C-alpha positions, 0 to 999 in steps of 0.5 A, spaced: 317 090 359 323 095 360 330 093 359 335 093 365 339 098 362 333 103 361 331 102 368 338 103 370 338 110 366 332 112 369 334 110 376 340 114 375 336 120 372 332 120 378 337 120 383 341 126 379 334 130 379 333 129 387 341 130 389 340 137 384 334 139 388 336 137 395 343 141 394 339 147 391 334 147 397 340 146 402 344 152 399 337 156 400 337 154 407 344 156 408 344 162 405 337 164 408 340 162 415 347 166 414 343 172 411 338 172 417 344 172 422 348 177 419 342 182 419 341 180 427 334 177 425 333 171 430 326 169 427 330 164 422 334 161 428 327 160 432 324 157 426 330 152 425 330 150 433 322 149 432 323 145 426 329 141 429 324 140 435 329 144 440 323 148 442 315 147 442 310 151 438 308 155 444 315 158 445 316 159 438 310 163 437 311 167 443 318 168 440 316 170 433 310 174 436 304 170 433 298 168 435 296 162 431 299 155 429 297 157 422 301 163 422 307 158 424 305 153 419 306 159 414 312 161 416 315 154 416 313 153 409 316 160 407 322 158 410 322 152 407 323 148 413 319 141 415 314 141 421 317 137 427 316 130 428 313 129 435 318 127 440 319 120 443 317 122 450 310 124 447 309 119 443 310 114 448 305 117 453 300 117 447 301 110 446 297 107 451 291 112 450 291 109 442 291 102 445 286 103 450 281 107 444 282 101 440 280 096 445 274 100 447 277 102 454 277 110 454 282 113 459 282 120 461 289 123 462 288 129 467 
């Protein structure tokens, strides 16, 4: 059984490594954003707005001039940005559908 001191040291080490990785990632994002802004390239801003949920995937794909969601996903990965979460409104709309499917009643939303 590990000692409490060993566990504390391991926890501190993991926290330090996480903070170092987080700071490096944050620094990369800021530098990428500033470089894109300085060069007049709005693609990173579009990807950031999509990541934050400010615009939907179709608007982002239209602005970036791409045809598939796979390309959008690859651009998000290359930019080191997370994919957005579904908005609360959309989840609230989907909740009755999930509940009805679980209960065996399937409703169609048209």
